[in-house]
C-alpha positions as CSV (number, residue, x, y, z in Angstrom):
1,M,0.1,0.3,-0.2
2,R,1.3,3.2,-1.0
3,K,1.7,5.3,1.7
4,K,-0.4,8.5,2.5
5,E,0.1,12.1,3.9
6,N,-1.9,14.6,4.3
7,G,-4.9,12.6,2.5
8,H,-2.4,12.2,-0.3
9,S,-1.2,9.5,-2.0
10,S,2.4,10.1,-2.9
11,E,1.4,8.1,-6.5
12,G,-2.2,8.7,-6.3
13,Q,-4.9,10.9,-7.8
14,L,-5.0,14.4,-7.7
15,K,-7.5,16.3,-5.0
16,K,-10.6,17.7,-7.1
17,S,-9.8,21.0,-5.9
18,V,-10.1,23.2,-9.5
19,T,-13.6,25.2,-9.2
20,F,-15.9,25.7,-12.2
21,L,-14.5,29.6,-12.3
22,E,-11.2,28.5,-12.1
23,A,-11.6,26.4,-14.7
24,L,-13.7,28.9,-17.0
25,A,-10.2,31.3,-16.2
26,I,-8.0,28.7,-17.5
27,V,-10.3,28.3,-20.6
28,V,-10.3,32.2,-21.1
29,G,-6.4,32.8,-19.9
30,M,-5.2,30.3,-22.1
31,I,-6.9,31.8,-25.5
32,I,-6.4,35.5,-24.9
33,G,-3.0,36.0,-25.0
34,S,-1.0,38.8,-26.9
35,G,-3.0,37.9,-29.9
36,I,-6.5,40.5,-29.3
37,F,-4.1,43.3,-29.4
38,L,-1.9,42.2,-32.2
39,K,-4.3,40.2,-35.1
40,P,-6.7,42.7,-35.9
41,G,-4.5,44.5,-38.6
42,V,-3.4,41.1,-40.2
43,V,-7.3,39.7,-40.5
44,L,-8.4,43.0,-41.9
45,E,-5.4,43.3,-44.1
46,S,-6.4,39.7,-45.4
47,A,-10.2,40.1,-45.6
48,G,-10.1,43.4,-47.6
49,S,-13.0,45.1,-45.9
50,L,-14.7,46.0,-42.4
51,P,-17.7,43.3,-43.0
52,M,-15.0,40.6,-44.2
53,A,-12.9,40.8,-40.9
54,L,-16.1,40.8,-38.6
55,I,-17.1,37.6,-40.8
56,A,-14.0,36.0,-40.7
57,W,-13.5,36.6,-36.7
58,A,-17.0,35.3,-36.6
59,A,-16.6,32.3,-38.7
60,G,-13.3,31.4,-36.8
61,G,-14.9,31.3,-33.4
62,I,-18.1,28.8,-35.0
63,I,-15.4,26.5,-35.9
64,T,-13.5,26.7,-32.8
65,L,-17.1,26.4,-30.8
66,A,-17.9,23.2,-32.7
67,A,-14.8,21.7,-32.3
68,A,-14.8,22.6,-28.7
69,L,-18.3,21.5,-28.1
70,S,-17.1,18.1,-29.7
71,V,-14.2,17.4,-27.5
72,A,-16.7,18.6,-24.7
73,E,-18.3,15.2,-25.5
74,I,-15.3,12.9,-25.1
75,A,-13.8,15.3,-22.0
76,S,-17.5,14.5,-20.6
77,A,-17.1,10.6,-21.0
78,I,-13.7,10.4,-20.2
79,P,-12.9,12.7,-18.0
80,K,-9.2,11.8,-16.8
81,T,-5.9,13.8,-15.9
82,G,-4.4,14.0,-19.3
83,G,-6.9,15.6,-21.9
84,L,-6.6,14.8,-25.3
85,Y,-3.6,12.6,-24.8
86,V,-5.6,10.3,-22.5
87,Y,-8.7,10.4,-25.3
88,L,-6.5,9.7,-28.1
89,E,-5.1,6.5,-26.0
90,E,-8.2,5.1,-25.2
91,L,-10.6,5.7,-29.0
92,Y,-7.3,5.4,-31.5
93,G,-4.9,2.9,-29.5
94,K,-1.7,3.4,-26.5
95,K,0.8,4.3,-29.7
96,W,-1.4,7.4,-31.0
97,G,-1.7,8.9,-27.3
98,F,1.8,8.3,-26.4
99,L,2.7,10.1,-29.7
100,L,0.7,13.3,-28.8
101,G,2.1,13.1,-24.9
102,W,5.5,13.1,-25.9
103,V,5.8,16.0,-28.1
104,Q,3.7,17.7,-25.5
105,S,5.6,16.6,-22.4
106,V,9.4,17.2,-24.2
107,I,8.7,20.0,-26.5
108,S,5.4,21.8,-27.0
109,Y,4.0,22.7,-23.6
110,P,7.7,23.7,-22.2
111,A,8.4,25.5,-25.3
112,S,5.0,27.6,-25.2
113,I,5.6,28.1,-21.8
114,A,9.2,29.6,-22.8
115,A,7.9,31.9,-25.1
116,Q,5.2,32.8,-22.6
117,A,7.8,34.0,-20.2
118,I,10.3,35.6,-22.9
119,A,7.0,37.7,-23.9
120,F,6.5,38.7,-20.3
121,A,10.2,39.8,-20.0
122,T,10.6,41.5,-23.2
123,Y,7.2,43.8,-22.8
124,A,8.9,44.6,-19.2
125,A,11.4,45.8,-21.1
126,V,9.7,48.9,-22.1
127,F,9.3,50.3,-18.2
128,F,12.9,48.7,-17.2
129,P,15.5,48.5,-20.2
130,M,17.1,45.4,-20.4
131,G,19.6,43.5,-22.4
132,P,18.7,40.2,-23.8
133,W,20.4,38.2,-21.3
134,Q,18.6,40.1,-18.4
135,Q,15.4,39.4,-20.0
136,K,16.3,36.0,-20.3
137,A,16.9,36.0,-16.6
138,L,13.7,38.0,-15.9
139,A,11.8,35.0,-17.9
140,I,13.6,32.6,-15.6
141,C,12.0,34.0,-12.6
142,V,9.1,35.1,-13.3
143,M,8.3,31.4,-14.4
144,A,10.0,29.7,-11.1
145,F,7.5,32.1,-9.1
146,V,4.7,30.5,-11.2
147,L,6.2,27.2,-10.5
148,W,6.9,27.3,-7.3
149,M,3.1,28.8,-6.7
150,N,1.9,25.5,-8.5
151,I,3.7,23.4,-6.4
152,L,3.1,24.8,-3.2
153,S,-1.1,24.1,-4.1
154,T,-3.1,24.1,-7.0
155,K,-4.9,26.3,-5.4
156,Y,-2.8,29.0,-5.3
157,G,-2.1,28.5,-9.3
158,G,-6.1,28.6,-9.7
159,I,-6.3,32.0,-7.9
160,I,-3.1,33.2,-10.4
161,Q,-5.0,32.2,-13.1
162,T,-8.4,34.0,-11.9
163,V,-6.8,37.1,-11.2
164,A,-4.7,37.4,-14.2
165,T,-7.6,36.8,-16.3
166,F,-9.8,39.4,-15.0
167,G,-6.8,41.5,-15.1
168,K,-6.0,41.4,-19.0
169,L,-9.8,42.1,-19.6
170,I,-9.4,45.5,-17.8
171,P,-7.3,47.0,-21.1
172,V,-9.5,45.1,-23.6
173,A,-13.0,46.3,-21.3
174,A,-11.1,49.8,-21.6
175,I,-11.0,49.8,-25.3
176,I,-14.4,48.3,-25.8
177,A,-15.9,50.6,-24.1
178,F,-14.6,53.9,-24.6
179,G,-13.8,53.0,-28.8
180,L,-17.7,52.3,-28.7
181,L,-18.5,55.2,-26.9
182,S,-16.1,57.4,-29.3
183,G,-18.5,58.8,-31.4
184,G,-16.5,57.1,-34.5
185,E,-18.1,55.7,-37.6
186,L,-17.9,52.6,-39.0
187,N,-16.6,52.8,-42.9
188,W,-18.0,49.6,-44.2
189,A,-17.0,50.7,-47.6
190,A,-13.3,50.9,-47.2
191,G,-10.9,48.3,-48.6
192,T,-11.2,46.1,-51.1
193,S,-13.4,43.1,-51.6
194,A,-11.6,39.9,-50.8
195,G,-12.3,36.6,-52.8
196,A,-12.1,33.0,-51.2
197,A,-8.3,33.0,-50.7
198,G,-8.4,36.3,-49.0
199,L,-11.4,35.3,-46.8
200,G,-9.6,32.0,-46.1
201,A,-6.7,33.2,-44.8
202,A,-8.3,36.0,-42.8
203,I,-10.3,32.9,-40.9
204,L,-6.9,31.2,-40.6
205,G,-5.3,34.3,-38.8
206,T,-8.6,34.0,-36.3
207,L,-8.2,30.2,-35.7
208,W,-4.4,30.6,-34.1
209,A,-6.0,33.6,-31.4
210,Y,-8.5,30.9,-30.6
211,D,-6.2,28.4,-29.8
212,G,-5.3,27.2,-26.2
213,W,-8.9,26.3,-24.8
214,I,-8.3,22.7,-25.0
215,G,-5.2,23.0,-22.4
216,V,-8.4,22.7,-19.6
217,T,-9.4,19.4,-20.4
218,N,-5.7,18.1,-18.8
219,M,-7.2,18.7,-15.3
220,A,-10.0,16.9,-16.0
221,G,-9.9,14.7,-12.8
222,E,-9.3,18.1,-10.6
223,L,-12.4,19.3,-11.3
224,K,-15.2,19.0,-8.5
225,N,-17.4,17.7,-11.3
226,P,-16.0,16.6,-14.4
227,G,-18.6,15.4,-16.5
228,K,-20.9,18.7,-16.0
229,D,-18.3,21.0,-15.9
230,L,-16.0,20.5,-18.4
231,P,-18.3,20.9,-21.2
232,R,-20.2,23.9,-19.9
233,V,-16.6,25.5,-18.9
234,I,-15.4,25.1,-22.8
235,S,-18.5,26.4,-24.3
236,F,-19.6,28.9,-22.0
237,G,-15.1,30.1,-22.4
238,V,-15.5,29.8,-25.9
239,L,-18.5,31.9,-26.6
240,F,-17.2,34.7,-24.0
241,V,-14.1,34.8,-26.2
242,V,-15.7,35.1,-29.6
243,A,-17.9,37.6,-28.6
244,V,-15.2,40.0,-26.6
245,Y,-12.9,39.6,-30.1
246,V,-16.2,40.5,-32.4
247,V,-17.0,43.4,-30.1
248,F,-13.1,44.3,-29.7
249,N,-12.5,44.8,-33.7
250,L,-15.2,46.8,-34.0
251,A,-14.4,49.4,-31.1
252,V,-10.8,49.1,-32.8
253,F,-12.5,50.0,-36.3
254,M,-14.6,52.9,-34.9
255,V,-11.4,54.6,-33.7
256,L,-9.2,53.7,-36.5
257,P,-9.7,54.5,-40.1
258,Y,-9.1,51.0,-42.1
259,D,-5.7,51.9,-43.6
260,Q,-4.2,52.3,-39.8
261,V,-5.9,49.0,-39.1
262,A,-5.2,46.7,-42.3
263,G,-1.6,45.3,-41.7
264,A,-0.7,47.2,-38.7
265,A,1.7,45.5,-36.2
266,T,0.0,46.7,-33.4
267,P,-3.6,48.0,-34.3
268,G,-4.5,47.6,-30.2
269,A,-2.2,50.0,-28.9
270,A,-2.5,52.2,-31.5
271,A,-6.4,52.8,-31.1
272,A,-5.2,52.9,-26.8
273,V,-2.9,55.7,-27.9
274,V,-5.9,57.7,-29.7
275,L,-8.2,56.8,-26.9
276,F,-6.3,57.5,-24.0
277,G,-3.1,59.3,-25.0
278,E,0.5,58.4,-25.1
279,K,0.2,56.6,-21.8
280,G,-2.5,54.5,-23.9
281,A,0.9,52.7,-25.3
282,A,1.8,51.9,-21.2
283,F,-1.8,50.7,-20.6
284,I,-1.8,48.5,-23.3
285,T,1.8,47.5,-22.4
286,A,1.2,46.6,-18.9
287,G,-2.7,44.8,-20.2
288,I,-0.5,42.5,-22.6
289,M,2.0,41.6,-19.8
290,V,-0.7,40.7,-17.2
291,S,-2.2,38.6,-20.4
292,V,0.7,37.1,-21.0
293,F,1.8,36.0,-17.3
294,G,-1.9,34.4,-17.0
295,A,-1.3,32.7,-20.1
296,M,2.1,31.3,-18.9
297,N,0.5,30.0,-15.5
298,G,-2.3,28.4,-17.2
299,Y,0.3,26.3,-19.9
300,T,2.6,25.8,-16.7
301,M,-0.6,24.6,-14.5
302,T,-2.0,22.4,-17.6
303,A,1.2,21.0,-19.2
304,A,2.7,19.1,-16.1
305,R,-0.5,16.9,-16.0
306,V,0.1,15.1,-19.1
307,P,3.6,14.0,-18.0
308,L,2.1,12.9,-14.7
309,A,-0.3,10.7,-16.3
310,M,2.1,9.5,-18.5
311,G,4.2,8.6,-15.6
312,Q,1.4,6.9,-13.6
313,R,1.2,4.8,-16.6
314,G,4.6,4.1,-16.9
315,Q,5.1,6.0,-20.6
316,L,8.2,8.0,-19.8
317,P,11.6,7.6,-18.6
318,F,11.7,8.1,-15.0
319,S,8.0,7.4,-15.0
320,R,8.1,6.5,-10.8
321,V,9.2,10.2,-10.1
322,L,7.1,12.0,-12.8
323,G,4.2,10.0,-12.4
324,A,4.3,10.8,-8.2
325,L,2.4,13.6,-6.1
326,H,4.3,15.6,-3.5
327,P,3.6,14.1,-0.1
328,K,3.1,17.0,1.6
329,Y,1.7,19.1,-1.2
330,G,-0.4,16.7,-3.0
331,T,0.5,18.5,-6.1
332,P,2.6,17.3,-9.4
333,A,5.7,18.6,-7.9
334,S,8.0,16.3,-10.7
335,A,6.4,16.7,-13.7
336,L,5.9,20.6,-12.6
337,I,9.7,20.9,-12.3
338,F,10.5,18.7,-15.1
339,Q,8.3,21.0,-17.8
340,C,10.1,23.9,-16.3
341,A,13.3,22.5,-16.4
342,L,12.8,22.3,-20.5
343,A,11.4,25.6,-20.4
344,A,14.5,27.2,-19.0
345,I,16.6,25.4,-21.2
346,Y,14.8,26.9,-24.4
347,I,14.7,30.1,-22.7
348,L,18.2,29.9,-22.4
349,S,18.8,28.3,-26.1
350,G,16.6,30.6,-27.7
351,S,15.1,27.9,-29.4
352,F,11.3,28.0,-28.2
353,N,9.7,29.7,-31.2
354,T,11.5,27.5,-33.6
355,L,10.3,24.8,-31.6
356,T,6.4,25.6,-31.3
357,D,6.5,26.6,-35.4
358,L,7.6,23.1,-36.0
359,L,5.4,21.5,-33.9
360,V,2.0,23.5,-35.2
361,F,1.1,21.0,-38.1
362,V,1.3,17.9,-35.5
363,L,-0.1,19.0,-32.9
364,W,-3.0,19.9,-35.5
365,I,-3.3,16.4,-36.5
366,F,-3.5,15.3,-33.2
367,F,-6.6,18.1,-32.5
368,T,-8.6,16.7,-35.8
369,M,-8.3,13.1,-34.3
370,G,-10.1,14.2,-31.2
371,V,-12.3,16.5,-32.9
372,L,-13.3,13.5,-35.2
373,G,-13.0,11.1,-32.1
374,V,-16.4,11.8,-31.4
375,F,-17.9,9.8,-33.9
376,I,-15.5,6.8,-32.6
377,L,-16.9,7.0,-29.3
378,R,-20.5,7.1,-30.0
379,K,-20.0,4.0,-32.4
380,K,-17.5,1.9,-30.6
381,H,-17.7,3.1,-27.2
382,P,-21.5,3.6,-26.5
383,D,-20.5,2.7,-22.6
384,K,-18.7,5.6,-22.3
385,K,-21.6,7.7,-22.6
386,G,-21.3,10.7,-20.4
387,P,-23.4,13.5,-18.9
388,Y,-23.1,15.6,-22.1
389,Q,-23.8,15.3,-25.6
390,V,-22.8,17.8,-28.4
391,P,-25.6,19.3,-30.0
392,L,-26.9,19.1,-33.4
393,Y,-25.0,15.8,-33.8
394,P,-23.5,15.3,-36.5
395,V,-23.0,18.6,-38.2
396,V,-21.2,20.3,-35.2
397,P,-18.5,17.9,-34.9
398,I,-18.3,18.0,-39.1
399,V,-17.7,21.7,-38.8
400,G,-15.4,21.8,-36.4
401,A,-13.4,18.4,-38.3
402,L,-13.5,20.8,-41.4
403,G,-12.1,23.8,-39.6
404,A,-9.3,21.5,-38.3
405,I,-8.6,19.9,-41.9
406,Y,-8.3,23.5,-43.2
407,I,-5.4,24.6,-40.7
408,L,-3.6,21.3,-41.8
409,V,-4.3,21.6,-45.7
410,S,-3.1,25.2,-45.2
411,T,-0.1,24.9,-43.2
412,V,1.2,22.1,-45.7
413,I,1.0,24.6,-48.6
414,S,2.8,27.4,-46.8
415,D,5.5,25.5,-45.2
416,P,6.1,21.8,-46.2
417,I,9.5,21.3,-45.3
418,Q,8.6,22.6,-41.6
419,S,5.1,20.4,-41.7
420,L,7.8,17.2,-42.5
421,V,10.0,18.3,-39.7
422,G,7.7,18.4,-36.8
423,I,6.4,15.1,-38.1
424,G,10.3,14.1,-37.9
425,L,10.0,15.2,-34.2
426,T,7.5,13.2,-33.4
427,V,8.4,10.1,-34.7
428,I,11.6,10.2,-32.5
429,G,9.3,9.2,-30.0
430,L,8.3,5.7,-31.2
431,P,11.6,4.2,-30.0
432,V,11.3,5.4,-26.9
433,Y,7.7,4.1,-27.0
434,A,8.9,0.5,-28.1
435,F,11.8,0.8,-25.5
436,L,9.7,1.3,-22.4
437,E,7.2,-1.0,-23.2
438,K,9.7,-3.8,-24.0
439,K,11.0,-2.7,-20.5
440,K,7.5,-2.6,-18.8
441,G,7.0,-6.5,-20.7
């Protein structure tokens, strides 16, 4: 029998301590990063006109919501720690689940944590000038603080996530409120009419801005009522973000003329300067810092649950350590340290952006499998039926899958070499899988 201290098994189950509000903050906080301040210009330029840009944002939101509702049914039926990795393992087989868990644990998640930490330090340099190595040192220190809070208690991580999510919404709400009340007029006729290619590129741009919501499924085992709450936080969270993105764009378009938004690198900051003066830029910069800090905390919280689940299944080297909970705090301390140690290496090497870019294609392959998994769940595993079923089945899953497939096709067309390299990084995990399976057998 495993030794228990403070009610926690050293290799047992995580405490069900994540509330509905904290889970909702994870969804919203991981979707809304810096993209909301940066993407309107890119999307408008691709779309060619204000009406088409708003259609692109709405269409991207519909595709994301369709995918989210589909995965939510799987999450309701299989409410286990580890999220998509566990779903793929149970629906497609151990090898597919392992490959996703492998790239998430070793490359994708730690690289994403590193990217958020560096982004925080980069924006901090606006207020406190720093050289490259000072920024890296700050990034590691901030990440270490988030790590320590999450080791001490999942509740601390949840509090940070909730506060940061509300904090990041302040500059967004300010721009929306003052922008809509600014008295500006929307120039519906400005720009050029975009063809199918332009609208497609615009929708693709919005889909990247909607990414991140699936991270909450990694913590399913810690929700107090996962079968009921996971579908709700995913659907409510994504719907909320869709509404925020559309209204935010309307506010920006009311403040700035078409030619100052289309293709602009930082249209959100430009709108803030018009609304609040030169201090507006600092206001937005502070908002982005809070935003990326919350996203970093969200990724740190959710990322560790994948190597934890893999460790408990003996699917990683040093599984005994990675799959154990801290004997005093009952948190996945070893998995948290493992993820952040890799993130620190990526920060110091400067490789995080390259790694995340290389894996975009591969991760969307697994994501597409996840959306399509609802069909497998209903056909082959009716015994796993959860308390939630996706509405308008099979239309909603088909819409979500088509959106995911569109991203795959677009990525292959735009960068085939990068897509192949990403696949190569993924299949490196196969010898590891074979070795560990042989060792267990």
